[in-house]
PDB file of N, CA, C and O in Angstrom:
ATOM      1  N   MET A   1      -6.007  45.419 -49.245  1.00  0.00           N
ATOM      2  CA  MET A   1      -6.976  44.540 -48.637  1.00  0.00           C
ATOM      3  C   MET A   1      -6.621  44.361 -47.169  1.00  0.00           C
ATOM      4  O   MET A   1      -5.448  44.191 -46.839  1.00  0.00           O
ATOM      5  N   PRO A   2      -7.591  44.394 -46.299  1.00  0.00           N
ATOM      6  CA  PRO A   2      -7.327  44.223 -44.878  1.00  0.00           C
ATOM      7  C   PRO A   2      -6.680  42.875 -44.579  1.00  0.00           C
ATOM      8  O   PRO A   2      -7.061  41.847 -45.140  1.00  0.00           O
ATOM      9  N   GLY A   3      -5.694  42.901 -43.684  1.00  0.00           N
ATOM     10  CA  GLY A   3      -5.070  41.664 -43.254  1.00  0.00           C
ATOM     11  C   GLY A   3      -4.040  41.095 -44.216  1.00  0.00           C
ATOM     12  O   GLY A   3      -3.468  40.039 -43.948  1.00  0.00           O
ATOM     13  N   LYS A   4      -3.795  41.770 -45.324  1.00  0.00           N
ATOM     14  CA  LYS A   4      -2.835  41.273 -46.300  1.00  0.00           C
ATOM     15  C   LYS A   4      -1.773  42.334 -46.536  1.00  0.00           C
ATOM     16  O   LYS A   4      -2.090  43.510 -46.712  1.00  0.00           O
ATOM     17  N   ASN A   5      -0.510  41.917 -46.540  1.00  0.00           N
ATOM     18  CA  ASN A   5       0.586  42.847 -46.772  1.00  0.00           C
ATOM     19  C   ASN A   5       0.738  43.078 -48.270  1.00  0.00           C
ATOM     20  O   ASN A   5       1.149  42.173 -48.996  1.00  0.00           O
ATOM     21  N   ASN A   6       0.410  44.281 -48.739  1.00  0.00           N
ATOM     22  CA  ASN A   6       0.508  44.609 -50.153  1.00  0.00           C
ATOM     23  C   ASN A   6       1.689  45.518 -50.455  1.00  0.00           C
ATOM     24  O   ASN A   6       1.738  46.119 -51.528  1.00  0.00           O
ATOM     25  N   LEU A   7       2.638  45.634 -49.538  1.00  0.00           N
ATOM     26  CA  LEU A   7       3.793  46.484 -49.763  1.00  0.00           C
ATOM     27  C   LEU A   7       4.708  45.868 -50.804  1.00  0.00           C
ATOM     28  O   LEU A   7       4.888  44.651 -50.848  1.00  0.00           O
ATOM     29  N   GLN A   8       5.282  46.717 -51.640  1.00  0.00           N
ATOM     30  CA  GLN A   8       6.234  46.272 -52.647  1.00  0.00           C
ATOM     31  C   GLN A   8       7.556  46.984 -52.418  1.00  0.00           C
ATOM     32  O   GLN A   8       7.580  48.162 -52.062  1.00  0.00           O
ATOM     33  N   SER A   9       8.636  46.283 -52.621  1.00  0.00           N
ATOM     34  CA  SER A   9       9.960  46.889 -52.567  1.00  0.00           C
ATOM     35  C   SER A   9      10.133  47.774 -53.799  1.00  0.00           C
ATOM     36  O   SER A   9       9.609  47.463 -54.869  1.00  0.00           O
ATOM     37  N   TRP A  10      10.866  48.873 -53.650  1.00  0.00           N
ATOM     38  CA  TRP A  10      11.160  49.724 -54.804  1.00  0.00           C
ATOM     39  C   TRP A  10      11.867  48.913 -55.878  1.00  0.00           C
ATOM     40  O   TRP A  10      11.696  49.178 -57.068  1.00  0.00           O
ATOM     41  N   ASP A  11      12.662  47.926 -55.470  1.00  0.00           N
ATOM     42  CA  ASP A  11      13.393  47.094 -56.426  1.00  0.00           C
ATOM     43  C   ASP A  11      12.468  46.208 -57.254  1.00  0.00           C
ATOM     44  O   ASP A  11      12.871  45.713 -58.307  1.00  0.00           O
ATOM     45  N   ALA A  12      11.242  46.002 -56.799  1.00  0.00           N
ATOM     46  CA  ALA A  12      10.289  45.157 -57.522  1.00  0.00           C
ATOM     47  C   ALA A  12       9.624  45.906 -58.677  1.00  0.00           C
ATOM     48  O   ALA A  12       8.936  45.291 -59.492  1.00  0.00           O
ATOM     49  N   ILE A  13       9.819  47.224 -58.759  1.00  0.00           N
ATOM     50  CA  ILE A  13       9.165  48.056 -59.773  1.00  0.00           C
ATOM     51  C   ILE A  13      10.072  48.208 -60.989  1.00  0.00           C
ATOM     52  O   ILE A  13      11.233  48.596 -60.858  1.00  0.00           O
ATOM     53  N   THR A  14       9.537  47.901 -62.180  1.00  0.00           N
ATOM     54  CA  THR A  14      10.304  48.099 -63.409  1.00  0.00           C
ATOM     55  C   THR A  14       9.904  49.381 -64.122  1.00  0.00           C
ATOM     56  O   THR A  14      10.738  50.008 -64.775  1.00  0.00           O
ATOM     57  N   LYS A  15       8.643  49.780 -64.008  1.00  0.00           N
ATOM     58  CA  LYS A  15       8.155  51.016 -64.626  1.00  0.00           C
ATOM     59  C   LYS A  15       7.202  51.709 -63.672  1.00  0.00           C
ATOM     60  O   LYS A  15       6.467  51.063 -62.925  1.00  0.00           O
ATOM     61  N   ALA A  16       7.225  53.040 -63.708  1.00  0.00           N
ATOM     62  CA  ALA A  16       6.286  53.842 -62.926  1.00  0.00           C
ATOM     63  C   ALA A  16       5.965  55.090 -63.735  1.00  0.00           C
ATOM     64  O   ALA A  16       6.866  55.781 -64.210  1.00  0.00           O
ATOM     65  N   TYR A  17       4.672  55.376 -63.890  1.00  0.00           N
ATOM     66  CA  TYR A  17       4.276  56.557 -64.658  1.00  0.00           C
ATOM     67  C   TYR A  17       2.864  56.968 -64.265  1.00  0.00           C
ATOM     68  O   TYR A  17       2.096  56.176 -63.718  1.00  0.00           O
ATOM     69  N   VAL A  18       2.540  58.220 -64.557  1.00  0.00           N
ATOM     70  CA  VAL A  18       1.211  58.762 -64.282  1.00  0.00           C
ATOM     71  C   VAL A  18       0.398  58.624 -65.562  1.00  0.00           C
ATOM     72  O   VAL A  18       0.882  58.921 -66.654  1.00  0.00           O
ATOM     73  N   ARG A  19      -0.852  58.169 -65.414  1.00  0.00           N
ATOM     74  CA  ARG A  19      -1.710  58.025 -66.592  1.00  0.00           C
ATOM     75  C   ARG A  19      -3.165  58.294 -66.245  1.00  0.00           C
ATOM     76  O   ARG A  19      -3.565  58.227 -65.082  1.00  0.00           O
ATOM     77  N   ASN A  20      -3.944  58.598 -67.265  1.00  0.00           N
ATOM     78  CA  ASN A  20      -5.390  58.706 -67.116  1.00  0.00           C
ATOM     79  C   ASN A  20      -5.985  57.310 -67.246  1.00  0.00           C
ATOM     80  O   ASN A  20      -5.458  56.465 -67.969  1.00  0.00           O
ATOM     81  N   TYR A  21      -7.073  57.079 -66.549  1.00  0.00           N
ATOM     82  CA  TYR A  21      -7.738  55.775 -66.614  1.00  0.00           C
ATOM     83  C   TYR A  21      -9.230  55.966 -66.407  1.00  0.00           C
ATOM     84  O   TYR A  21      -9.684  57.026 -65.976  1.00  0.00           O
ATOM     85  N   SER A  22      -9.979  54.928 -66.720  1.00  0.00           N
ATOM     86  CA  SER A  22     -11.418  54.911 -66.491  1.00  0.00           C
ATOM     87  C   SER A  22     -11.713  53.897 -65.390  1.00  0.00           C
ATOM     88  O   SER A  22     -11.585  52.691 -65.603  1.00  0.00           O
ATOM     89  N   ALA A  23     -12.107  54.383 -64.218  1.00  0.00           N
ATOM     90  CA  ALA A  23     -12.377  53.481 -63.088  1.00  0.00           C
ATOM     91  C   ALA A  23     -13.456  52.461 -63.444  1.00  0.00           C
ATOM     92  O   ALA A  23     -13.318  51.274 -63.148  1.00  0.00           O
ATOM     93  N   ILE A  24     -14.512  52.919 -64.069  1.00  0.00           N
ATOM     94  CA  ILE A  24     -15.606  52.008 -64.418  1.00  0.00           C
ATOM     95  C   ILE A  24     -15.222  51.137 -65.611  1.00  0.00           C
ATOM     96  O   ILE A  24     -15.412  49.921 -65.574  1.00  0.00           O
ATOM     97  N   GLY A  25     -14.691  51.739 -66.656  1.00  0.00           N
ATOM     98  CA  GLY A  25     -14.353  51.000 -67.870  1.00  0.00           C
ATOM     99  C   GLY A  25     -13.240  49.982 -67.692  1.00  0.00           C
ATOM    100  O   GLY A  25     -13.304  48.890 -68.258  1.00  0.00           O
ATOM    101  N   GLU A  26     -12.211  50.328 -66.905  1.00  0.00           N
ATOM    102  CA  GLU A  26     -11.061  49.436 -66.759  1.00  0.00           C
ATOM    103  C   GLU A  26     -11.142  48.529 -65.536  1.00  0.00           C
ATOM    104  O   GLU A  26     -10.640  47.406 -65.555  1.00  0.00           O
ATOM    105  N   TYR A  27     -11.779  49.024 -64.469  1.00  0.00           N
ATOM    106  CA  TYR A  27     -11.749  48.274 -63.206  1.00  0.00           C
ATOM    107  C   TYR A  27     -13.126  47.982 -62.618  1.00  0.00           C
ATOM    108  O   TYR A  27     -13.223  47.322 -61.584  1.00  0.00           O
ATOM    109  N   GLY A  28     -14.185  48.458 -63.256  1.00  0.00           N
ATOM    110  CA  GLY A  28     -15.526  48.165 -62.778  1.00  0.00           C
ATOM    111  C   GLY A  28     -15.978  49.015 -61.601  1.00  0.00           C
ATOM    112  O   GLY A  28     -16.961  48.677 -60.944  1.00  0.00           O
ATOM    113  N   GLY A  29     -15.281  50.114 -61.321  1.00  0.00           N
ATOM    114  CA  GLY A  29     -15.685  51.011 -60.238  1.00  0.00           C
ATOM    115  C   GLY A  29     -14.511  51.472 -59.404  1.00  0.00           C
ATOM    116  O   GLY A  29     -13.355  51.370 -59.816  1.00  0.00           O
ATOM    117  N   TRP A  30     -14.828  51.987 -58.213  1.00  0.00           N
ATOM    118  CA  TRP A  30     -13.819  52.559 -57.333  1.00  0.00           C
ATOM    119  C   TRP A  30     -13.572  51.653 -56.136  1.00  0.00           C
ATOM    120  O   TRP A  30     -14.349  50.736 -55.872  1.00  0.00           O
ATOM    121  N   GLY A  31     -12.494  51.913 -55.419  1.00  0.00           N
ATOM    122  CA  GLY A  31     -12.106  51.104 -54.267  1.00  0.00           C
ATOM    123  C   GLY A  31     -10.959  50.186 -54.652  1.00  0.00           C
ATOM    124  O   GLY A  31     -10.231  50.469 -55.604  1.00  0.00           O
ATOM    125  N   TYR A  32     -10.789  49.091 -53.924  1.00  0.00           N
ATOM    126  CA  TYR A  32      -9.793  48.087 -54.299  1.00  0.00           C
ATOM    127  C   TYR A  32     -10.424  47.234 -55.385  1.00  0.00           C
ATOM    128  O   TYR A  32     -11.446  46.589 -55.149  1.00  0.00           O
ATOM    129  N   ARG A  33      -9.832  47.221 -56.568  1.00  0.00           N
ATOM    130  CA  ARG A  33     -10.428  46.517 -57.699  1.00  0.00           C
ATOM    131  C   ARG A  33      -9.406  45.679 -58.444  1.00  0.00           C
ATOM    132  O   ARG A  33      -8.213  45.982 -58.451  1.00  0.00           O
ATOM    133  N   VAL A  34      -9.892  44.632 -59.063  1.00  0.00           N
ATOM    134  CA  VAL A  34      -9.094  43.831 -59.979  1.00  0.00           C
ATOM    135  C   VAL A  34      -9.739  44.004 -61.347  1.00  0.00           C
ATOM    136  O   VAL A  34     -10.955  43.872 -61.484  1.00  0.00           O
ATOM    137  N   SER A  35      -8.937  44.296 -62.347  1.00  0.00           N
ATOM    138  CA  SER A  35      -9.440  44.590 -63.684  1.00  0.00           C
ATOM    139  C   SER A  35     -10.145  43.401 -64.321  1.00  0.00           C
ATOM    140  O   SER A  35      -9.860  42.245 -64.007  1.00  0.00           O
ATOM    141  N   PHE A  36     -11.074  43.712 -65.223  1.00  0.00           N
ATOM    142  CA  PHE A  36     -11.710  42.674 -66.039  1.00  0.00           C
ATOM    143  C   PHE A  36     -10.648  42.007 -66.910  1.00  0.00           C
ATOM    144  O   PHE A  36     -10.705  40.806 -67.179  1.00  0.00           O
ATOM    145  N   SER A  37      -9.685  42.808 -67.342  1.00  0.00           N
ATOM    146  CA  SER A  37      -8.588  42.333 -68.184  1.00  0.00           C
ATOM    147  C   SER A  37      -7.355  42.126 -67.314  1.00  0.00           C
ATOM    148  O   SER A  37      -6.905  43.062 -66.653  1.00  0.00           O
ATOM    149  N   LYS A  38      -6.810  40.930 -67.302  1.00  0.00           N
ATOM    150  CA  LYS A  38      -5.643  40.654 -66.460  1.00  0.00           C
ATOM    151  C   LYS A  38      -4.467  41.561 -66.809  1.00  0.00           C
ATOM    152  O   LYS A  38      -3.592  41.783 -65.972  1.00  0.00           O
ATOM    153  N   SER A  39      -4.435  42.088 -68.031  1.00  0.00           N
ATOM    154  CA  SER A  39      -3.321  42.948 -68.433  1.00  0.00           C
ATOM    155  C   SER A  39      -3.329  44.289 -67.699  1.00  0.00           C
ATOM    156  O   SER A  39      -2.303  44.968 -67.660  1.00  0.00           O
ATOM    157  N   LYS A  40      -4.461  44.682 -67.121  1.00  0.00           N
ATOM    158  CA  LYS A  40      -4.553  45.947 -66.384  1.00  0.00           C
ATOM    159  C   LYS A  40      -4.140  45.795 -64.927  1.00  0.00           C
ATOM    160  O   LYS A  40      -3.664  46.759 -64.327  1.00  0.00           O
ATOM    161  N   GLY A  41      -4.308  44.624 -64.347  1.00  0.00           N
ATOM    162  CA  GLY A  41      -3.900  44.384 -62.969  1.00  0.00           C
ATOM    163  C   GLY A  41      -4.893  44.881 -61.940  1.00  0.00           C
ATOM    164  O   GLY A  41      -6.104  44.862 -62.163  1.00  0.00           O
ATOM    165  N   LYS A  42      -4.358  45.334 -60.791  1.00  0.00           N
ATOM    166  CA  LYS A  42      -5.172  45.791 -59.661  1.00  0.00           C
ATOM    167  C   LYS A  42      -5.175  47.310 -59.591  1.00  0.00           C
ATOM    168  O   LYS A  42      -4.285  47.974 -60.122  1.00  0.00           O
ATOM    169  N   ALA A  43      -6.195  47.848 -58.924  1.00  0.00           N
ATOM    170  CA  ALA A  43      -6.275  49.294 -58.730  1.00  0.00           C
ATOM    171  C   ALA A  43      -6.749  49.607 -57.321  1.00  0.00           C
ATOM    172  O   ALA A  43      -7.584  48.907 -56.748  1.00  0.00           O
ATOM    173  N   TYR A  44      -6.192  50.673 -56.786  1.00  0.00           N
ATOM    174  CA  TYR A  44      -6.635  51.253 -55.520  1.00  0.00           C
ATOM    175  C   TYR A  44      -7.029  52.682 -55.863  1.00  0.00           C
ATOM    176  O   TYR A  44      -6.159  53.524 -56.083  1.00  0.00           O
ATOM    177  N   ASN A  45      -8.335  52.968 -55.912  1.00  0.00           N
ATOM    178  CA  ASN A  45      -8.762  54.317 -56.279  1.00  0.00           C
ATOM    179  C   ASN A  45     -10.033  54.708 -55.551  1.00  0.00           C
ATOM    180  O   ASN A  45     -10.848  53.864 -55.179  1.00  0.00           O
ATOM    181  N   VAL A  46     -10.182  56.019 -55.355  1.00  0.00           N
ATOM    182  CA  VAL A  46     -11.370  56.515 -54.670  1.00  0.00           C
ATOM    183  C   VAL A  46     -12.207  57.420 -55.554  1.00  0.00           C
ATOM    184  O   VAL A  46     -13.435  57.356 -55.517  1.00  0.00           O
ATOM    185  N   SER A  47     -11.568  58.252 -56.339  1.00  0.00           N
ATOM    186  CA  SER A  47     -12.297  59.120 -57.256  1.00  0.00           C
ATOM    187  C   SER A  47     -11.325  59.643 -58.301  1.00  0.00           C
ATOM    188  O   SER A  47     -10.113  59.452 -58.195  1.00  0.00           O
ATOM    189  N   GLY A  48     -11.865  60.294 -59.297  1.00  0.00           N
ATOM    190  CA  GLY A  48     -11.011  60.872 -60.328  1.00  0.00           C
ATOM    191  C   GLY A  48     -10.638  59.881 -61.415  1.00  0.00           C
ATOM    192  O   GLY A  48     -11.148  58.762 -61.469  1.00  0.00           O
ATOM    193  N   ASN A  49      -9.726  60.328 -62.286  1.00  0.00           N
ATOM    194  CA  ASN A  49      -9.330  59.500 -63.424  1.00  0.00           C
ATOM    195  C   ASN A  49      -7.825  59.544 -63.696  1.00  0.00           C
ATOM    196  O   ASN A  49      -7.389  59.254 -64.810  1.00  0.00           O
ATOM    197  N   VAL A  50      -7.033  59.903 -62.690  1.00  0.00           N
ATOM    198  CA  VAL A  50      -5.579  59.948 -62.824  1.00  0.00           C
ATOM    199  C   VAL A  50      -4.979  58.995 -61.807  1.00  0.00           C
ATOM    200  O   VAL A  50      -5.430  58.930 -60.663  1.00  0.00           O
ATOM    201  N   GLY A  51      -3.956  58.255 -62.228  1.00  0.00           N
ATOM    202  CA  GLY A  51      -3.329  57.327 -61.304  1.00  0.00           C
ATOM    203  C   GLY A  51      -1.857  57.127 -61.588  1.00  0.00           C
ATOM    204  O   GLY A  51      -1.369  57.460 -62.668  1.00  0.00           O
ATOM    205  N   ILE A  52      -1.155  56.581 -60.613  1.00  0.00           N
ATOM    206  CA  ILE A  52       0.234  56.177 -60.770  1.00  0.00           C
ATOM    207  C   ILE A  52       0.216  54.697 -61.133  1.00  0.00           C
ATOM    208  O   ILE A  52      -0.244  53.863 -60.353  1.00  0.00           O
ATOM    209  N   GLN A  53       0.715  54.381 -62.312  1.00  0.00           N
ATOM    210  CA  GLN A  53       0.769  52.997 -62.780  1.00  0.00           C
ATOM    211  C   GLN A  53       2.130  52.414 -62.439  1.00  0.00           C
ATOM    212  O   GLN A  53       3.162  52.970 -62.814  1.00  0.00           O
ATOM    213  N   LEU A  54       2.132  51.296 -61.730  1.00  0.00           N
ATOM    214  CA  LEU A  54       3.364  50.583 -61.411  1.00  0.00           C
ATOM    215  C   LEU A  54       3.362  49.265 -62.168  1.00  0.00           C
ATOM    216  O   LEU A  54       2.368  48.539 -62.154  1.00  0.00           O
ATOM    217  N   GLU A  55       4.466  48.956 -62.825  1.00  0.00           N
ATOM    218  CA  GLU A  55       4.642  47.659 -63.466  1.00  0.00           C
ATOM    219  C   GLU A  55       5.762  46.960 -62.714  1.00  0.00           C
ATOM    220  O   GLU A  55       6.854  47.506 -62.557  1.00  0.00           O
ATOM    221  N   LEU A  56       5.484  45.752 -62.252  1.00  0.00           N
ATOM    222  CA  LEU A  56       6.409  45.031 -61.388  1.00  0.00           C
ATOM    223  C   LEU A  56       7.207  43.976 -62.151  1.00  0.00           C
ATOM    224  O   LEU A  56       6.799  43.527 -63.222  1.00  0.00           O
ATOM    225  N   LYS A  57       8.337  43.592 -61.591  1.00  0.00           N
ATOM    226  CA  LYS A  57       9.200  42.583 -62.210  1.00  0.00           C
ATOM    227  C   LYS A  57       8.485  41.254 -62.410  1.00  0.00           C
ATOM    228  O   LYS A  57       8.809  40.506 -63.332  1.00  0.00           O
ATOM    229  N   ASN A  58       7.510  40.955 -61.548  1.00  0.00           N
ATOM    230  CA  ASN A  58       6.780  39.688 -61.669  1.00  0.00           C
ATOM    231  C   ASN A  58       5.687  39.741 -62.741  1.00  0.00           C
ATOM    232  O   ASN A  58       4.921  38.790 -62.898  1.00  0.00           O
ATOM    233  N   GLY A  59       5.619  40.866 -63.482  1.00  0.00           N
ATOM    234  CA  GLY A  59       4.648  41.008 -64.565  1.00  0.00           C
ATOM    235  C   GLY A  59       3.323  41.608 -64.143  1.00  0.00           C
ATOM    236  O   GLY A  59       2.494  41.922 -64.996  1.00  0.00           O
ATOM    237  N   LYS A  60       3.104  41.775 -62.851  1.00  0.00           N
ATOM    238  CA  LYS A  60       1.843  42.334 -62.367  1.00  0.00           C
ATOM    239  C   LYS A  60       1.847  43.854 -62.493  1.00  0.00           C
ATOM    240  O   LYS A  60       2.900  44.486 -62.577  1.00  0.00           O
ATOM    241  N   LYS A  61       0.641  44.426 -62.504  1.00  0.00           N
ATOM    242  CA  LYS A  61       0.474  45.875 -62.574  1.00  0.00           C
ATOM    243  C   LYS A  61      -0.407  46.336 -61.426  1.00  0.00           C
ATOM    244  O   LYS A  61      -1.347  45.647 -61.029  1.00  0.00           O
ATOM    245  N   VAL A  62      -0.088  47.513 -60.898  1.00  0.00           N
ATOM    246  CA  VAL A  62      -0.864  48.114 -59.821  1.00  0.00           C
ATOM    247  C   VAL A  62      -1.074  49.581 -60.168  1.00  0.00           C
ATOM    248  O   VAL A  62      -0.124  50.284 -60.512  1.00  0.00           O
ATOM    249  N   LEU A  63      -2.316  50.041 -60.080  1.00  0.00           N
ATOM    250  CA  LEU A  63      -2.637  51.446 -60.300  1.00  0.00           C
ATOM    251  C   LEU A  63      -3.085  52.041 -58.976  1.00  0.00           C
ATOM    252  O   LEU A  63      -3.938  51.476 -58.291  1.00  0.00           O
ATOM    253  N   ILE A  64      -2.508  53.187 -58.616  1.00  0.00           N
ATOM    254  CA  ILE A  64      -2.886  53.894 -57.395  1.00  0.00           C
ATOM    255  C   ILE A  64      -3.483  55.225 -57.819  1.00  0.00           C
ATOM    256  O   ILE A  64      -2.782  56.074 -58.370  1.00  0.00           O
ATOM    257  N   GLY A  65      -4.771  55.410 -57.567  1.00  0.00           N
ATOM    258  CA  GLY A  65      -5.453  56.624 -57.977  1.00  0.00           C
ATOM    259  C   GLY A  65      -4.988  57.839 -57.195  1.00  0.00           C
ATOM    260  O   GLY A  65      -4.604  57.735 -56.030  1.00  0.00           O
ATOM    261  N   THR A  66      -5.027  58.998 -57.852  1.00  0.00           N
ATOM    262  CA  THR A  66      -4.675  60.256 -57.205  1.00  0.00           C
ATOM    263  C   THR A  66      -5.476  61.384 -57.841  1.00  0.00           C
ATOM    264  O   THR A  66      -5.876  61.297 -59.002  1.00  0.00           O
ATOM    265  N   GLN A  67      -5.702  62.427 -57.083  1.00  0.00           N
ATOM    266  CA  GLN A  67      -6.328  63.631 -57.620  1.00  0.00           C
ATOM    267  C   GLN A  67      -5.292  64.743 -57.733  1.00  0.00           C
ATOM    268  O   GLN A  67      -5.634  65.894 -58.000  1.00  0.00           O
ATOM    269  N   GLN A  68      -4.032  64.394 -57.530  1.00  0.00           N
ATOM    270  CA  GLN A  68      -2.948  65.374 -57.567  1.00  0.00           C
ATOM    271  C   GLN A  68      -1.953  64.992 -58.661  1.00  0.00           C
ATOM    272  O   GLN A  68      -0.850  64.519 -58.384  1.00  0.00           O
ATOM    273  N   LYS A  69      -2.367  65.207 -59.905  1.00  0.00           N
ATOM    274  CA  LYS A  69      -1.564  64.791 -61.054  1.00  0.00           C
ATOM    275  C   LYS A  69      -0.171  65.415 -61.049  1.00  0.00           C
ATOM    276  O   LYS A  69       0.816  64.716 -61.278  1.00  0.00           O
ATOM    277  N   ASP A  70      -0.076  66.717 -60.790  1.00  0.00           N
ATOM    278  CA  ASP A  70       1.227  67.388 -60.825  1.00  0.00           C
ATOM    279  C   ASP A  70       2.164  66.850 -59.748  1.00  0.00           C
ATOM    280  O   ASP A  70       3.341  66.609 -60.016  1.00  0.00           O
ATOM    281  N   ALA A  71       1.656  66.660 -58.540  1.00  0.00           N
ATOM    282  CA  ALA A  71       2.479  66.134 -57.447  1.00  0.00           C
ATOM    283  C   ALA A  71       2.896  64.688 -57.745  1.00  0.00           C
ATOM    284  O   ALA A  71       4.031  64.300 -57.466  1.00  0.00           O
ATOM    285  N   ALA A  72       1.989  63.901 -58.306  1.00  0.00           N
ATOM    286  CA  ALA A  72       2.310  62.512 -58.649  1.00  0.00           C
ATOM    287  C   ALA A  72       3.377  62.465 -59.742  1.00  0.00           C
ATOM    288  O   ALA A  72       4.310  61.666 -59.666  1.00  0.00           O
ATOM    289  N   THR A  73       3.242  63.316 -60.750  1.00  0.00           N
ATOM    290  CA  THR A  73       4.232  63.380 -61.828  1.00  0.00           C
ATOM    291  C   THR A  73       5.593  63.777 -61.288  1.00  0.00           C
ATOM    292  O   THR A  73       6.613  63.204 -61.672  1.00  0.00           O
ATOM    293  N   SER A  74       5.608  64.758 -60.399  1.00  0.00           N
ATOM    294  CA  SER A  74       6.861  65.203 -59.788  1.00  0.00           C
ATOM    295  C   SER A  74       7.504  64.074 -58.980  1.00  0.00           C
ATOM    296  O   SER A  74       8.713  63.860 -59.068  1.00  0.00           O
ATOM    297  N   ALA A  75       6.712  63.362 -58.205  1.00  0.00           N
ATOM    298  CA  ALA A  75       7.227  62.255 -57.388  1.00  0.00           C
ATOM    299  C   ALA A  75       7.775  61.135 -58.274  1.00  0.00           C
ATOM    300  O   ALA A  75       8.835  60.582 -57.984  1.00  0.00           O
ATOM    301  N   ILE A  76       7.064  60.800 -59.347  1.00  0.00           N
ATOM    302  CA  ILE A  76       7.520  59.745 -60.256  1.00  0.00           C
ATOM    303  C   ILE A  76       8.805  60.173 -60.962  1.00  0.00           C
ATOM    304  O   ILE A  76       9.728  59.371 -61.099  1.00  0.00           O
ATOM    305  N   ASN A  77       8.874  61.429 -61.410  1.00  0.00           N
ATOM    306  CA  ASN A  77      10.094  61.911 -62.062  1.00  0.00           C
ATOM    307  C   ASN A  77      11.286  61.851 -61.115  1.00  0.00           C
ATOM    308  O   ASN A  77      12.388  61.485 -61.525  1.00  0.00           O
ATOM    309  N   TYR A  78      11.074  62.206 -59.860  1.00  0.00           N
ATOM    310  CA  TYR A  78      12.146  62.120 -58.863  1.00  0.00           C
ATOM    311  C   TYR A  78      12.561  60.665 -58.667  1.00  0.00           C
ATOM    312  O   TYR A  78      13.752  60.356 -58.619  1.00  0.00           O
ATOM    313  N   TYR A  79      11.591  59.786 -58.554  1.00  0.00           N
ATOM    314  CA  TYR A  79      11.859  58.350 -58.391  1.00  0.00           C
ATOM    315  C   TYR A  79      12.682  57.820 -59.565  1.00  0.00           C
ATOM    316  O   TYR A  79      13.678  57.125 -59.365  1.00  0.00           O
ATOM    317  N   LEU A  80      12.263  58.150 -60.792  1.00  0.00           N
ATOM    318  CA  LEU A  80      12.968  57.668 -61.980  1.00  0.00           C
ATOM    319  C   LEU A  80      14.395  58.208 -62.034  1.00  0.00           C
ATOM    320  O   LEU A  80      15.329  57.490 -62.392  1.00  0.00           O
ATOM    321  N   LYS A  81      14.550  59.469 -61.678  1.00  0.00           N
ATOM    322  CA  LYS A  81      15.873  60.104 -61.706  1.00  0.00           C
ATOM    323  C   LYS A  81      16.818  59.458 -60.694  1.00  0.00           C
ATOM    324  O   LYS A  81      17.997  59.257 -60.986  1.00  0.00           O
ATOM    325  N   THR A  82      16.312  59.135 -59.522  1.00  0.00           N
ATOM    326  CA  THR A  82      17.179  58.612 -58.464  1.00  0.00           C
ATOM    327  C   THR A  82      17.391  57.104 -58.535  1.00  0.00           C
ATOM    328  O   THR A  82      18.351  56.593 -57.959  1.00  0.00           O
ATOM    329  N   THR A  83      16.515  56.382 -59.230  1.00  0.00           N
ATOM    330  CA  THR A  83      16.653  54.922 -59.284  1.00  0.00           C
ATOM    331  C   THR A  83      17.122  54.404 -60.634  1.00  0.00           C
ATOM    332  O   THR A  83      17.617  53.281 -60.731  1.00  0.00           O
ATOM    333  N   GLY A  84      16.972  55.210 -61.671  1.00  0.00           N
ATOM    334  CA  GLY A  84      17.352  54.750 -63.001  1.00  0.00           C
ATOM    335  C   GLY A  84      16.346  53.814 -63.639  1.00  0.00           C
ATOM    336  O   GLY A  84      16.644  53.182 -64.652  1.00  0.00           O
ATOM    337  N   HIS A  85      15.151  53.715 -63.059  1.00  0.00           N
ATOM    338  CA  HIS A  85      14.121  52.866 -63.649  1.00  0.00           C
ATOM    339  C   HIS A  85      13.589  53.500 -64.927  1.00  0.00           C
ATOM    340  O   HIS A  85      13.836  54.673 -65.206  1.00  0.00           O
ATOM    341  N   GLU A  86      12.869  52.718 -65.683  1.00  0.00           N
ATOM    342  CA  GLU A  86      12.378  53.097 -66.994  1.00  0.00           C
ATOM    343  C   GLU A  86      11.137  53.983 -66.904  1.00  0.00           C
ATOM    344  O   GLU A  86      10.256  53.756 -66.075  1.00  0.00           O
ATOM    345  N   ALA A  87      11.083  54.983 -67.758  1.00  0.00           N
ATOM    346  CA  ALA A  87       9.891  55.829 -67.877  1.00  0.00           C
ATOM    347  C   ALA A  87       9.023  55.269 -68.991  1.00  0.00           C
ATOM    348  O   ALA A  87       9.509  54.545 -69.860  1.00  0.00           O
ATOM    349  N   ASN A  88       7.735  55.604 -68.966  1.00  0.00           N
ATOM    350  CA  ASN A  88       6.821  55.146 -70.007  1.00  0.00           C
ATOM    351  C   ASN A  88       6.962  56.017 -71.235  1.00  0.00           C
ATOM    352  O   ASN A  88       6.273  55.795 -72.231  1.00  0.00           O
TER     353      ASN A  88
END
């Protein structure tokens, strides 16, 4: 969101994984969205149905959409390997 700092520390993340999602079904469309269900959290997406799901220590969830599933999976695997965080 403009004017708001949405950066998260790597230490704030408890889980990170790549998953398929429904932009319309889960978040009501594309762009910056807040889910109908609080358990889904927020999403930043433009198109497609693949995203990086982050689960934070404060219980919140953030989904970042991507059209590069293989690159996202590789990045998450590297992150998990180097930080020791939990995989899904």
